[in-house]
C-alpha positions in Angstrom: 61.2 99.9 124.8 61.5 100.0 128.6 62.2 96.3 128.6 64.9 96.7 126.0 66.6 99.4 128.1 66.6 97.2 131.1 68.0 94.3 129.1 70.9 96.4 127.8 71.7 97.7 131.3 71.8 94.2 132.7 74.0 93.0 129.8 76.4 95.8 130.3 76.6 95.0 134.0 77.3 91.4 133.3 80.0 92.3 130.8 81.7 94.4 133.5 81.4 91.7 136.1 82.8 89.0 133.8 85.9 91.1 133.0 88.8 89.6 135.0 90.5 91.9 137.5 94.1 92.7 136.7 96.3 92.5 139.8 99.6 94.3 140.2 102.5 91.9 140.0 105.4 94.2 139.2 108.4 93.2 137.1 110.8 90.4 137.7 113.7 91.8 139.8 117.1 91.4 138.3 119.6 89.0 139.9 121.3 91.8 141.8 121.0 95.6 142.2 124.3 96.1 140.3 122.5 95.1 137.1 120.4 98.3 137.1 121.9 101.4 135.4 121.2 103.6 138.5 121.8 102.4 142.1 121.6 103.7 145.6 121.1 102.8 149.2 118.7 103.8 151.9 118.7 102.3 155.4 118.9 98.5 154.9 117.6 98.7 151.3 119.6 98.6 148.1 117.9 100.5 145.3 118.1 100.0 141.5 116.4 102.2 139.0 116.0 102.6 135.2 114.6 105.8 133.6 112.4 104.6 130.7 111.0 108.1 129.7 107.5 107.1 128.4 107.8 103.3 127.8 106.7 100.3 129.8 106.0 96.7 129.0 106.5 93.0 129.7 109.5 92.2 127.6 107.3 90.8 124.8 105.5 94.0 124.1 106.5 97.7 124.7 103.9 100.5 125.1 104.0 104.2 125.4 102.5 106.2 128.3 102.6 109.7 126.8 101.1 111.4 129.8 103.8 110.0 132.2 107.5 109.7 132.9 108.2 106.1 133.7 110.8 104.8 136.1 111.4 101.1 136.9 112.5 100.8 140.5 113.7 97.8 142.5 114.1 97.4 146.2 116.5 94.8 147.6 116.3 94.2 151.3 119.0 92.3 153.2 119.1 88.6 152.6 116.2 86.9 154.4 114.5 90.2 155.2 111.2 91.7 154.0 110.4 95.1 152.5 107.2 97.1 152.7 106.4 99.1 149.6 104.5 102.3 149.7 104.2 105.1 147.1 104.5 107.9 149.5 108.3 108.1 149.8 108.8 108.4 146.0 109.1 111.7 144.3 110.5 112.7 140.9 112.3 116.1 140.6 112.7 117.5 137.1 115.3 120.0 136.1 116.2 120.8 139.7 112.8 122.3 140.5 111.7 122.1 144.1 108.2 121.1 143.1 108.2 117.3 142.8 106.1 114.9 140.8 104.3 112.1 142.8 103.6 108.7 141.3 100.0 107.7 140.6 98.4 104.5 141.8 98.3 102.1 138.8 94.6 102.1 138.5 94.5 105.9 138.1 97.4 105.9 135.7 95.7 103.4 133.5 92.5 105.4 133.3 94.5 108.4 131.8 96.8 106.4 129.6 97.3 108.4 126.4 94.1 110.3 127.0 95.2 113.0 124.6 95.2 110.5 121.7 93.0 107.5 122.4 94.3 105.8 119.2 97.8 105.5 120.7 98.9 103.1 123.4 99.7 100.1 121.2 103.1 98.5 120.8 106.0 100.6 119.5 107.0 100.1 115.9 110.3 98.6 114.9 111.3 97.5 118.4 112.8 94.1 119.1 112.8 92.8 122.6 114.3 89.4 123.5 114.3 88.5 119.8 110.6 89.3 119.4 109.7 91.9 116.8 107.1 94.4 117.9 105.0 96.1 115.2 103.2 99.4 115.4 99.4 99.9 115.2 97.7 101.0 112.1 95.3 98.5 111.0 97.8 96.5 108.9 98.4 99.4 106.5 101.5 99.5 104.4 103.7 102.5 103.4 105.9 103.1 100.4 105.7 100.8 97.4 102.1 99.6 96.5 103.6 96.4 95.0 103.9 93.5 97.5 107.6 92.9 98.1 108.7 96.3 96.8 111.7 98.0 98.3 109.6 100.2 100.5 106.9 97.7 101.3 106.3 97.6 105.1 104.3 94.7 106.3 102.8 94.3 109.7 104.2 91.4 111.6 102.1 88.3 112.1 100.0 88.3 115.2 101.8 86.5 118.1 101.0 82.8 118.4 101.6 80.1 121.0 103.9 77.1 120.4 100.8 75.2 119.2 100.0 77.8 116.6 97.1 79.3 118.5 96.6 83.1 118.5 97.6 84.7 121.7 94.9 86.7 123.4 95.1 90.4 123.0 96.0 92.2 126.2 95.2 95.9 126.6 98.0 98.3 127.4 96.0 99.5 130.4 96.1 96.0 131.9 99.8 95.7 131.2 100.3 99.0 133.0 98.5 97.8 136.1 100.1 94.4 136.1 103.7 95.7 135.8 103.5 98.6 138.2 105.4 98.6 141.4 103.2 96.6 143.8 102.3 98.0 147.2 102.5 95.7 150.2 105.1 93.6 152.2 107.3 91.3 150.3 109.9 88.7 151.2 113.0 89.5 149.2 113.4 91.9 146.3 110.5 93.6 144.5 110.4 95.8 141.4 108.0 97.5 139.1 107.2 100.7 137.2 106.3 104.1 138.7 104.2 106.5 136.6 104.7 110.2 137.2 102.2 112.5 135.4 104.0 114.9 133.2 102.5 117.2 130.6 105.7 118.5 129.1 107.8 117.1 126.3 110.4 114.5 127.1 113.1 116.6 125.4 112.5 119.3 128.0 113.7 117.0 130.7 117.4 117.9 131.2 117.9 116.4 134.6 115.7 113.9 136.5 116.2 112.7 140.1 114.1 110.0 141.8 113.9 110.6 145.5 113.2 107.8 147.9 112.9 109.3 151.4 116.1 111.4 151.6 118.1 109.6 148.9 118.3 110.9 145.4 118.9 108.6 142.4 120.2 110.6 139.4 118.3 109.2 136.5 119.4 111.7 134.0 
């Protein structure tokens, strides 16, 4: 029995070691800051933002982060210049309250993704992004008519495949969260990504939202 316990411990350690580390890459910056719905300026940086409420993703799949308010932020330095990204200058002010929300590091945000309901966190149902239909989770269950092809029959979309017909590997929502978060560091040219602000209230209770970067406020809502 002792040898079995040792074997299981070693196997678990190997499984964790073999798991590839997900690095933060951010999101592709748009061609110009004017393409973002909210814009601003601080020092020599142009700022672009988009308030996404609870959603985040890669463009092929969209996920929900129920425990967070999500903002995509882009920083555009002057041509040929670099920008150093840190999370410290960012704050989110809700409904004009002085107490601000601070963004979590991606790794911490991923650990608590949808903790209140561990069965959530899959793609949103009925959403089409870039011509790709995104289906909801649910184990392939149907609703409505029990007869195939009936008027209320709801089929799950086919699993995504490559151009060669191979099934695409399943990517966890937590990994997508880390990968698409705003990366920290120094970058040559524009950089963008998602910020995750912990929020326990309902999204409908957010009447106004302001993203502060240093002393500049971007009115998200």
